[in-house]
N, C-alpha and C positions, 0 to 999 in steps of 0.2 A: 119393543125392543129392536125388532128388524127395521121398522121405519127410521128409528134414530140412527141406526148403524149405517143404514144406506144414505141418509142425508149428510153425514159427515164425511162422505167419500171425497173429499177435496184433493187429497194427496194424488189421486189417480187422474186429476185434470177435469173432473166434471162435478155435477151437482152443485153444492153450495160454495160460493166464493165470498160471500158476506161474513166479514169476521164476527159481526154481532150476532148473527143467526148462529154460527159455530160455536161461539161462546155460550149461548143459551142452550143449545143441544148438549154441550160438555157438562154445563150445569144440571140439566135434567138427568143424564145418566149418573152423574155424581149423587144426586139427591136419592135416585132410585136405589143405588146400592147402599148409601148411607142408611136408609129407611129399612132395607132388607137386613142389615148387619145389626143395628141397633134397636129396631123396632120403631114404633110411632106411638107416642103416649099423649098426645095432644089433639084437640078437636074431636069430632064425632067419630071418625073412622080410626079406631086405635088397634094395633096388632103387635104381638111380640116379634122378637128377632126370627128371621126366616133364612138361616144360614144354608139349608139345603137348596132353597131357591135361589139364593146369591150365587151358590156353586154353579147350578144348571144355567143361570143367566151369564155367568162368565164364560161358561162354555159355548154357549150360543154365541156370544159377542166375539169368540175366538173362531168359530166357524164361519162367521159372516165377514170376518177380517177387519172388524172394527178395531179390535186392539192395535193393529197396525196403524190404522188411520188416526187413532188418539196419539200414538207416539210420534206420527208423522206432524201432528200439530204443535210438537216441541219446538221445531224449527220455524214455525210460523209465529205470529204476533200474540197468540193465545197461550203462552207459557204458563201463567198463573192458572188458568183454568183448567189446562191440560195436566198440570202437575197434581191438582187436588182430585180430578176425575180419575187418573192413573191410580193414585193413592187409595181411592174408595173401591175401584174395582179389583185390585190386587190384594187388598188386606181384609177380604172376607172371612179368611181361616184363622184370623188372629183371635185368641180367646182374651178378652178383655180383663179376666181375673188374673192373668199372669203379670208378675212384676218384670220391669226391664233388669237385665243382668249387668248394668253398668252402674 
């Protein structure tokens, strides 16, 4: 997680300037958090949801400054990937059994 957060540091003016690579990194972060939140039930490596680990990973991203870098990508060309990555990172605490109130 630390290597992903450091390589997305384009907003500070260093590291990756390649949009395709940033898009791939955002996708990897999104997939990581999605697997932690929902679990993974396909293939050989299956595991149940790991919400405590998702919370710890979110705190680690916050300490590394990656959350700010993800938000900085919203003004870049990667708005679609950034939106879904941000959604996956920030929604680790929502109980999927709760019905929407609207």
